[in-house]
KOLMIPA-315298 format. One line per field, with one value per residue: residue number from 1; y, z, x of N, C-alpha, C in turn. Coordinates in Angstrom, 2 decimals, padded with zeros to 5 digits. Last residue first. Layout:
N
num c(NUM  ...)
n_north c(Y  ...)
n_up c(Z  ...)
n_east c(X  ...)
ca_north c(Y  ...)
ca_up c(Z  ...)
ca_east c(X  ...)
c_north c(Y  ...)
c_up c(Z  ...)
c_east c(X  ...)
***
This chain:
119
num c(119  118  117  116  115  114  113  112  111  110  109  108  107  106  105  104  103  102  101  100  99  98  97  96  95  94  93  92  91  90  89  88  87  86  85  84  83  82  81  80  79  78  77  76  75  74  73  72  71  70  69  68  67  66  65  64  63  62  61  60  59  58  57  56  55  54  53  52  51  50  49  48  47  46  45  44  43  42  41  40  39  38  37  36  35  34  33  32  31  30  29  28  27  26  25  24  23  22  21  20  19  18  17  16  15  14  13  12  11  10  9  8  7  6  5  4  3  2  1)
n_north c(-011.94  -010.05  -007.68  -007.94  -007.75  -005.09  -003.74  -004.43  -003.33  -000.59  -000.18  -002.87  -004.90  -005.85  -007.91  -010.34  -012.33  -014.97  -016.75  -018.05  -019.87  -022.17  -023.57  -024.15  -021.59  -021.27  -023.34  -022.50  -020.08  -021.01  -022.68  -021.03  -017.55  -014.92  -012.65  -010.34  -010.41  -011.23  -013.63  -013.51  -015.18  -014.64  -015.95  -018.10  -019.08  -018.20  -020.21  -021.47  -019.19  -018.58  -020.36  -020.05  -017.31  -017.38  -019.00  -017.19  -015.10  -016.24  -014.21  -011.67  -010.14  -011.79  -012.51  -012.42  -010.37  -010.57  -009.33  -010.72  -010.09  -009.60  -009.83  -010.23  -009.16  -011.14  -012.27  -010.04  -009.68  -011.66  -012.10  -009.56  -009.48  -011.68  -010.97  -007.37  -005.06  -004.47  -002.72  -002.73  -002.22  -000.62  -001.39  -001.23  000.21  002.61  003.34  004.31  002.21  000.91  002.83  003.06  000.49  000.58  002.68  001.60  -000.68  000.57  001.95  -000.15  -003.49  -005.78  -006.57  -007.36  -005.76  -006.35  -005.26  -005.70  -004.32  -002.30  -002.22)
n_up c(-022.54  -024.47  -023.14  -022.92  -025.64  -026.16  -024.48  -025.73  -028.27  -027.63  -026.59  -027.76  -026.74  -026.06  -024.27  -025.29  -023.37  -022.85  -020.78  -018.53  -016.19  -014.86  -015.37  -018.06  -019.09  -018.43  -019.88  -022.54  -022.66  -022.25  -024.54  -026.79  -026.33  -025.71  -023.13  -022.07  -020.96  -019.15  -018.73  -016.94  -015.19  -013.82  -010.98  -009.83  -007.98  -006.05  -004.96  -007.22  -008.31  -006.78  -007.49  -010.26  -010.42  -009.32  -011.14  -013.29  -012.41  -010.03  -007.54  -007.09  -009.52  -012.46  -015.47  -016.27  -015.04  -015.28  -014.61  -013.63  -013.34  -011.17  -007.83  -004.85  -002.54  -001.03  -002.79  -003.18  -001.04  -000.93  -003.59  -004.20  -002.60  -003.71  -006.40  -006.97  -007.22  -008.10  -007.96  -008.29  -009.89  -012.77  -014.63  -017.74  -019.40  -020.22  -019.93  -018.42  -016.86  -018.68  -019.09  -016.43  -016.08  -018.01  -016.90  -014.37  -015.08  -016.47  -014.33  -012.59  -013.09  -012.11  -011.83  -011.81  -011.54  -011.85  -012.61  -012.90  -015.00  -013.72  -014.37)
n_east c(-001.69  -002.38  -001.80  000.96  001.65  000.86  002.60  005.02  004.72  004.61  007.18  009.30  012.09  014.51  014.21  011.80  009.59  007.47  005.06  004.50  006.53  007.22  009.51  009.21  009.70  012.41  013.59  013.00  014.48  017.09  017.34  016.99  017.89  017.76  018.25  017.37  013.88  011.20  008.66  005.73  003.23  000.10  -001.54  -002.73  -000.87  001.24  002.71  003.79  005.28  007.59  009.62  009.80  010.37  012.98  014.32  014.23  015.74  018.19  019.79  020.73  020.56  019.20  018.19  015.47  012.83  009.37  006.25  003.28  -000.21  -001.88  -000.48  -000.53  000.58  001.73  003.60  005.49  007.41  009.40  010.08  011.13  013.41  014.84  015.33  015.30  013.87  010.51  007.51  003.94  001.82  000.82  -002.00  -003.86  -005.57  -004.66  -001.12  000.89  001.77  003.50  005.48  006.42  007.51  009.55  011.13  011.82  013.33  015.45  016.63  017.42  017.78  016.50  013.11  009.97  006.87  003.34  000.08  -003.42  -005.78  -008.45  -011.90)
ca_north c(-012.71  -011.48  -007.95  -007.91  -008.97  -006.21  -003.64  -004.77  -004.79  -001.24  000.04  -001.50  -004.67  -004.85  -006.53  -009.84  -011.15  -014.62  -016.01  -018.29  -018.67  -021.65  -022.97  -025.25  -022.20  -020.33  -023.33  -023.75  -020.10  -020.08  -023.22  -021.98  -018.94  -015.44  -013.99  -010.21  -010.63  -010.13  -013.32  -013.31  -014.71  -015.00  -014.92  -017.34  -019.89  -017.31  -019.29  -022.24  -019.75  -017.80  -020.25  -021.40  -017.83  -016.53  -019.47  -018.51  -014.89  -016.04  -015.51  -012.62  -010.21  -010.93  -012.32  -013.70  -010.47  -010.99  -009.31  -010.29  -010.41  -010.43  -009.15  -011.06  -008.27  -010.27  -013.08  -010.41  -008.79  -011.12  -013.21  -010.05  -008.50  -011.65  -012.08  -008.68  -005.11  -005.14  -002.89  -003.00  -002.23  -001.20  -000.54  -001.85  -001.17  002.63  002.70  005.20  003.18  000.23  002.31  004.20  000.94  -000.39  002.78  002.85  -000.79  -000.34  002.69  000.82  -002.20  -005.16  -006.14  -007.80  -005.87  -006.09  -005.79  -005.28  -005.51  -002.48  -002.56)
ca_up c(-021.30  -024.79  -023.55  -021.70  -024.89  -026.90  -024.24  -024.33  -028.15  -028.27  -025.75  -027.80  -027.05  -027.13  -023.77  -025.31  -024.20  -022.91  -021.94  -019.64  -016.99  -014.68  -014.04  -017.10  -019.24  -017.92  -018.42  -022.01  -022.89  -021.29  -023.19  -026.44  -026.69  -026.62  -023.61  -023.26  -020.85  -019.99  -018.65  -018.27  -015.16  -015.04  -011.56  -010.79  -009.14  -006.85  -004.05  -006.32  -009.00  -006.62  -006.08  -009.70  -010.90  -008.74  -009.77  -013.43  -012.56  -011.40  -008.03  -005.98  -008.74  -011.29  -014.82  -015.96  -015.73  -014.53  -015.61  -013.14  -014.19  -012.27  -009.11  -005.84  -003.54  -000.40  -002.31  -004.17  -001.24  000.31  -002.80  -004.89  -002.37  -002.30  -006.09  -006.82  -007.84  -007.22  -008.68  -007.54  -008.45  -012.10  -013.56  -016.84  -019.04  -019.41  -020.57  -019.45  -016.26  -018.14  -020.23  -017.11  -015.23  -018.15  -018.26  -014.48  -014.25  -017.18  -015.49  -012.17  -013.64  -011.33  -012.75  -011.09  -012.31  -011.04  -013.10  -012.09  -014.77  -014.37  -013.44)
ca_east c(-001.61  -002.47  -003.17  000.14  001.94  000.25  001.16  004.78  004.83  003.47  006.01  008.79  010.70  014.48  014.27  013.17  009.81  008.88  005.53  003.58  006.26  005.87  009.38  009.13  008.38  011.41  013.69  012.48  013.03  016.48  017.54  015.94  018.19  016.76  018.54  018.20  015.33  011.66  010.08  006.30  004.62  000.82  -000.68  -003.53  -001.22  000.39  002.04  002.91  004.11  006.36  009.22  009.64  009.09  011.95  014.13  013.62  014.31  017.71  019.34  020.77  021.80  019.05  019.48  016.13  014.12  010.55  007.31  004.59  000.93  -002.37  -000.72  -001.24  -000.02  000.74  002.47  004.47  006.27  008.84  009.54  009.94  012.34  014.47  014.44  015.93  015.19  011.45  008.76  005.16  001.57  001.98  -001.46  -002.90  -005.92  -005.87  -002.27  000.36  000.86  002.31  004.71  005.79  006.41  008.47  010.57  011.05  012.12  014.54  016.12  016.40  018.19  017.56  014.17  011.17  008.11  004.53  001.35  -002.27  -004.96  -007.16  -010.84)
c_north c(-012.62  -012.35  -009.43  -008.20  -009.04  -007.54  -004.79  -004.77  -005.25  -002.76  -000.70  -001.39  -003.18  -004.52  -005.48  -008.36  -010.76  -013.44  -015.54  -017.57  -019.02  -020.37  -022.41  -024.70  -023.35  -020.92  -022.40  -023.76  -021.34  -020.08  -022.33  -022.57  -019.88  -016.89  -014.50  -011.56  -010.36  -010.12  -012.19  -012.90  -014.65  -014.37  -015.46  -016.26  -019.15  -018.04  -018.40  -021.34  -020.60  -018.45  -019.51  -021.33  -019.20  -017.03  -018.66  -019.11  -016.21  -015.76  -015.30  -014.03  -011.29  -011.13  -011.30  -013.50  -011.82  -011.06  -009.54  -010.41  -009.93  -010.94  -010.13  -010.32  -009.01  -009.35  -012.24  -011.31  -009.33  -010.38  -012.72  -011.17  -008.92  -010.67  -012.01  -009.72  -006.45  -005.32  -003.43  -003.19  -002.56  -001.09  -001.28  -000.85  -001.77  001.25  002.84  004.61  004.19  001.25  001.67  003.74  002.12  000.03  001.83  002.99  000.42  -000.51  001.83  001.59  -001.17  -003.80  -005.41  -007.61  -006.32  -006.37  -005.41  -006.02  -005.04  -003.83  -002.83)
c_up c(-020.58  -023.53  -023.86  -022.03  -023.61  -026.15  -024.95  -024.04  -026.71  -028.12  -026.32  -026.84  -027.06  -027.55  -024.86  -024.93  -024.15  -023.86  -021.76  -020.90  -018.13  -015.43  -013.79  -015.68  -018.25  -017.99  -017.80  -020.48  -022.27  -021.44  -022.12  -025.03  -026.15  -026.99  -024.51  -023.89  -022.15  -019.85  -019.61  -018.08  -016.59  -014.98  -012.79  -011.49  -010.21  -008.11  -004.76  -005.33  -008.08  -007.22  -005.90  -008.25  -010.29  -009.14  -009.06  -012.05  -012.70  -011.37  -009.47  -006.34  -007.67  -010.37  -013.69  -015.13  -015.35  -015.44  -014.87  -014.30  -013.51  -013.13  -010.16  -007.14  -004.56  -001.37  -001.65  -003.66  -002.13  000.07  -001.53  -004.09  -003.04  -002.04  -004.64  -006.42  -007.75  -007.94  -007.68  -008.44  -007.62  -010.59  -012.90  -015.80  -017.94  -018.89  -019.66  -020.17  -017.24  -017.65  -019.76  -018.28  -015.87  -017.31  -018.42  -015.85  -014.43  -016.40  -016.28  -013.35  -013.38  -011.84  -011.94  -012.06  -011.38  -011.91  -012.12  -012.54  -014.02  -014.04  -014.21)
c_east c(-002.93  -002.46  -003.38  -001.32  001.09  000.45  000.45  003.28  004.62  003.53  004.81  007.61  010.36  013.05  014.27  013.16  011.28  009.04  006.94  004.03  005.32  005.56  007.98  008.91  008.19  010.01  012.65  012.49  012.42  014.96  016.90  016.11  017.12  016.96  017.42  018.49  016.06  013.19  010.40  007.76  005.15  002.22  000.04  -002.71  -002.03  -000.07  001.03  002.13  003.23  005.12  007.90  009.14  008.81  010.56  013.05  013.35  013.57  016.21  018.92  020.30  021.86  020.25  019.34  017.39  014.75  011.77  008.62  005.57  002.20  -001.22  -001.23  -001.53  -000.87  000.03  001.37  003.35  005.15  007.53  008.88  009.28  011.04  013.32  013.96  014.90  015.87  012.77  009.79  006.35  002.81  001.77  -000.31  -002.41  -005.06  -006.23  -003.49  -000.85  000.29  001.29  003.41  004.94  005.67  007.26  009.39  010.39  011.23  013.24  015.12  015.82  017.09  018.00  015.23  012.32  009.23  005.76  002.45  -001.01  -003.72  -006.55  -009.56)
***
């Protein structure tokens, strides 16, 4: 059985690349892509993915707020932040909100798969 992964990312090219990387593996399957917090909040509770990759900087709110609102509804889901921000304030806020990990967007396919395996 594949580990299900959803992506919350406003940049369509980045969403597509990450989804392709996920779907090219035999262990993981992308089950949803969302461009903003509102669409993620509406859809993810019904999908209950194993892992959600969340960008911090989204157009209608922050990824940190998205995790804060979804984690109580999806306590078994692991949230991993994927962002350009590497400062400790963003990392700390993401972890407090319920994220279990943090990846910088300059990641490679191999590092993404490795991170998903660790989660």
